[in-house]
C-alpha positions as CSV (number, residue, x, y, z in Angstrom):
1,M,102.3,101.9,149.8
2,Q,101.1,100.7,146.4
3,A,98.8,103.1,144.6
4,N,95.3,101.8,143.7
5,G,94.0,101.7,140.1
6,P,95.1,100.2,136.8
7,P,98.5,100.6,135.2
8,P,99.0,103.9,133.3
9,H,98.8,102.3,129.9
10,E,95.4,100.6,130.7
11,T,94.1,104.0,131.9
12,S,95.2,105.7,128.8
13,L,93.6,103.2,126.5
14,R,90.3,103.2,128.4
15,D,90.2,107.0,128.2
16,E,90.9,106.7,124.5
17,S,88.0,104.4,123.9
18,A,85.7,106.5,126.1
19,A,86.4,109.6,124.0
20,P,83.5,110.7,121.8
21,R,84.2,109.7,118.2
22,M,82.9,108.1,115.1
23,P,83.2,104.3,114.5
24,F,85.9,105.1,111.9
25,P,88.6,104.3,111.5
26,L,87.8,100.6,112.0
27,V,91.4,99.7,112.2
28,R,91.8,101.6,115.5
29,H,89.4,99.1,117.2
30,L,92.0,96.4,116.5
31,S,95.0,98.5,117.4
32,E,93.4,99.3,120.8
33,R,93.5,95.6,121.6
34,V,97.1,95.0,120.3
35,T,98.7,98.1,121.9
36,P,98.3,96.9,125.5
37,M,100.3,93.8,124.6
38,L,103.0,95.8,122.8
39,V,103.3,98.2,125.7
40,R,104.3,95.4,128.0
41,L,107.1,94.3,125.6
42,P,110.5,96.0,125.2
43,F,109.7,97.4,121.7
44,T,110.2,101.0,120.8
45,P,107.6,102.9,118.6
46,N,110.1,103.1,115.8
47,Q,110.7,99.3,115.9
48,I,106.9,98.8,115.6
49,T,106.9,101.2,112.6
50,F,109.6,99.1,111.0
51,A,107.6,96.0,111.6
52,S,104.6,97.7,110.0
53,L,106.9,98.5,107.0
54,L,108.1,94.9,106.7
55,A,104.5,93.6,106.8
56,G,103.3,96.0,104.2
57,L,106.2,95.3,101.8
58,A,105.7,91.6,102.3
59,G,102.0,92.1,101.5
60,A,102.9,93.9,98.3
61,L,105.2,91.1,97.2
62,C,102.4,88.6,97.7
63,Y,100.4,90.4,94.9
64,L,103.2,89.7,92.4
65,E,102.4,86.0,92.4
66,G,99.0,86.8,90.8
67,S,96.8,84.1,92.4
68,R,93.8,84.8,94.7
69,S,95.3,82.9,97.6
70,W,98.4,85.0,97.5
71,A,96.4,88.1,97.1
72,I,94.4,87.2,100.3
73,A,97.6,86.6,102.1
74,G,98.8,90.0,100.9
75,G,95.6,91.6,102.1
76,V,95.9,90.0,105.6
77,L,99.5,91.3,105.8
78,F,98.2,94.8,104.9
79,V,95.7,94.6,107.8
80,V,98.6,93.7,110.1
81,S,100.7,96.6,108.7
82,Y,97.8,99.0,109.3
83,V,97.2,97.8,112.8
84,L,100.9,98.2,113.7
85,D,100.9,101.6,112.0
86,N,98.3,102.7,114.5
87,C,100.0,100.9,117.4
88,D,103.3,102.8,117.0
89,G,101.7,106.1,117.7
90,E,99.7,104.8,120.6
91,V,102.7,103.2,122.2
92,A,104.7,106.4,121.6
93,R,102.2,108.4,123.5
94,I,101.8,106.0,126.4
95,K,105.5,105.5,126.8
96,N,106.2,109.2,126.2
97,M,108.6,108.3,123.3
98,Q,107.2,110.7,120.7
99,S,109.8,112.2,118.3
100,R,110.1,114.0,115.0
101,F,112.2,111.2,113.6
102,G,109.4,108.7,114.5
103,K,106.8,110.8,112.7
104,N,109.0,111.1,109.6
105,L,109.8,107.3,109.7
106,D,106.0,106.6,109.9
107,D,105.3,108.9,106.9
108,V,108.1,107.3,104.8
109,A,106.9,103.8,105.7
110,D,103.3,104.7,104.5
111,W,104.6,106.0,101.3
112,L,106.9,103.0,100.5
113,I,104.2,100.5,101.4
114,H,101.5,102.0,99.1
115,A,103.8,102.8,96.2
116,A,105.1,99.2,96.4
117,L,101.5,97.8,96.5
118,F,100.4,99.7,93.3
119,M,103.6,98.7,91.4
120,A,103.0,95.1,92.4
121,L,99.3,95.3,91.4
122,G,100.2,96.8,88.1
123,W,102.8,94.2,87.3
124,A,100.5,91.4,88.2
125,A,97.6,92.8,86.2
126,E,99.8,93.2,83.1
127,R,100.6,89.5,83.2
128,A,97.0,88.5,83.9
129,F,95.4,90.6,81.2
130,A,98.3,90.7,78.8
131,E,98.0,94.5,78.5
132,V,100.8,96.8,79.3
133,L,98.3,99.6,80.2
134,W,97.9,98.0,83.6
135,F,101.6,98.3,84.4
136,W,101.5,102.0,83.6
137,L,98.4,102.4,85.7
138,G,100.5,100.9,88.6
139,V,103.3,103.3,87.8
140,A,100.9,106.3,87.8
141,A,99.3,105.2,91.1
142,A,102.7,104.8,92.7
143,A,103.7,108.2,91.4
144,S,100.5,109.6,93.0
145,C,101.6,108.1,96.3
146,T,104.9,109.9,95.9
147,I,103.2,113.2,95.0
148,N,100.8,112.8,97.9
149,Y,103.7,112.2,100.3
150,A,105.5,115.3,99.1
151,V,102.3,117.4,99.4
152,V,101.7,116.3,103.0
153,R,105.3,116.9,104.0
154,L,105.0,120.4,102.5
155,L,101.8,121.1,104.3
156,D,103.3,119.8,107.6
157,R,106.3,122.1,107.1
158,M,104.1,125.1,106.4
159,R,102.0,124.4,109.5
160,G,105.0,123.6,111.6
161,A,103.6,120.2,112.4
162,G,105.6,117.2,113.6
163,K,108.3,119.0,115.5
164,D,108.0,117.0,118.7
165,A,105.4,114.3,118.0
166,D,105.4,110.8,116.6
167,D,101.8,111.2,115.7
168,A,99.8,114.3,114.7
169,T,97.1,113.4,117.3
170,P,97.7,115.4,120.5
171,A,98.1,113.6,123.8
172,S,96.2,114.0,127.1
173,D,97.9,114.4,130.5
174,N,97.8,110.6,131.0
175,G,99.4,109.8,127.7
176,G,96.2,108.9,125.8
177,P,95.3,110.7,122.6
178,V,92.8,113.5,122.6
179,Y,89.9,113.0,120.1
180,S,87.7,115.8,118.8
181,P,84.0,115.1,118.5
182,P,83.0,114.1,115.0
183,P,82.0,116.9,112.7
184,K,78.3,117.8,112.5
185,A,78.1,119.8,109.2
186,P,77.0,117.4,106.4
187,K,79.9,118.4,104.1
188,D,82.5,118.0,106.8
189,L,80.9,114.7,108.0
190,F,81.0,113.3,104.4
191,V,84.7,114.3,104.0
192,Y,85.5,112.9,107.4
193,V,84.0,109.5,106.7
194,F,85.4,109.4,103.1
195,R,88.9,110.2,104.4
196,E,88.9,107.6,107.1
197,I,87.5,104.8,104.9
198,F,90.1,105.4,102.1
199,R,93.0,106.3,104.4
200,A,93.0,104.5,107.7
201,D,90.7,101.6,106.6
202,F,92.0,101.1,103.1
203,C,93.5,97.7,104.2
204,F,90.0,96.3,104.7
205,I,88.9,97.5,101.2
206,L,92.1,95.8,99.8
207,L,91.4,92.6,101.7
208,A,87.7,92.4,100.5
209,L,88.7,93.0,96.9
210,S,91.5,90.4,97.1
211,A,89.0,87.8,98.4
212,F,87.1,88.2,95.1
213,D,90.3,88.5,93.0
214,L,89.4,92.1,92.2
215,A,92.3,94.0,93.7
216,W,93.3,95.2,90.2
217,V,90.3,97.7,90.2
218,L,92.4,99.8,92.6
219,L,94.8,100.7,89.8
220,P,92.7,103.2,88.0
221,L,91.3,104.5,91.3
222,G,94.8,104.9,92.6
223,A,96.1,106.5,89.4
224,V,93.2,109.1,89.2
225,G,91.3,109.0,92.5
226,A,94.3,109.6,94.8
227,Q,94.4,113.2,93.7
228,V,90.7,113.7,94.5
229,Y,91.3,112.2,97.9
230,W,94.0,114.6,98.8
231,L,91.8,117.5,97.9
232,T,89.9,116.7,101.0
233,V,93.1,117.5,103.0
234,F,92.5,121.2,102.2
235,I,88.9,121.2,103.6
236,K,89.6,122.7,107.0
237,G,86.4,121.4,108.7
238,A,87.3,117.8,108.2
239,R,91.1,118.1,108.6
240,N,90.9,119.3,112.2
241,Y,89.3,116.2,113.5
242,H,91.7,113.8,115.3
243,V,91.0,110.2,114.9
């Protein structure tokens, strides 16, 4: 006798969308629509992570050409990369294929993608403005990505995180992630929104700037502002909200 009701992966995603949460991150609204298609295909979460890495690196290479059209193409590839970066964890939870290796691969991919982006932006801006300072801003921003990656790995090790999961978000009994209600305290709410816009939804900022040929403004922000961003990681009230 066939059981009634939707397939498990559809139930998980519906439970996920029904969970109380903020509109951010915006990219998850896209991944929630792509994940059901990927679940039906014979792709592992790690293969999806690798596809995200390839899309991100290809997007970074687009910025080396220096034109607006190539920059827009790079921005679109970054959106694809970010969507797949969300899908890998969702697929891992639904298929019960979470692993410490998968989480580490995901962290390394994020680091390489963003470091490559800032290096490419710096190189392109140096040629466009005939000023070597832009190249060194790209180097500084890429170095910030490396430092941030090391800091997060250190914090994960200290907290004992990532031992058995491909994603830091806990899973419910049916495989869908468990979301915490959004923070209510003004300080925590500000940090929460700031974190999600500049972390999970950074691809949309990049695409919008690329459309106006302004992606280079991310270089000083990446070189200096990345350190300010990671200070929010240490604010306990915002760090504990799973999105």
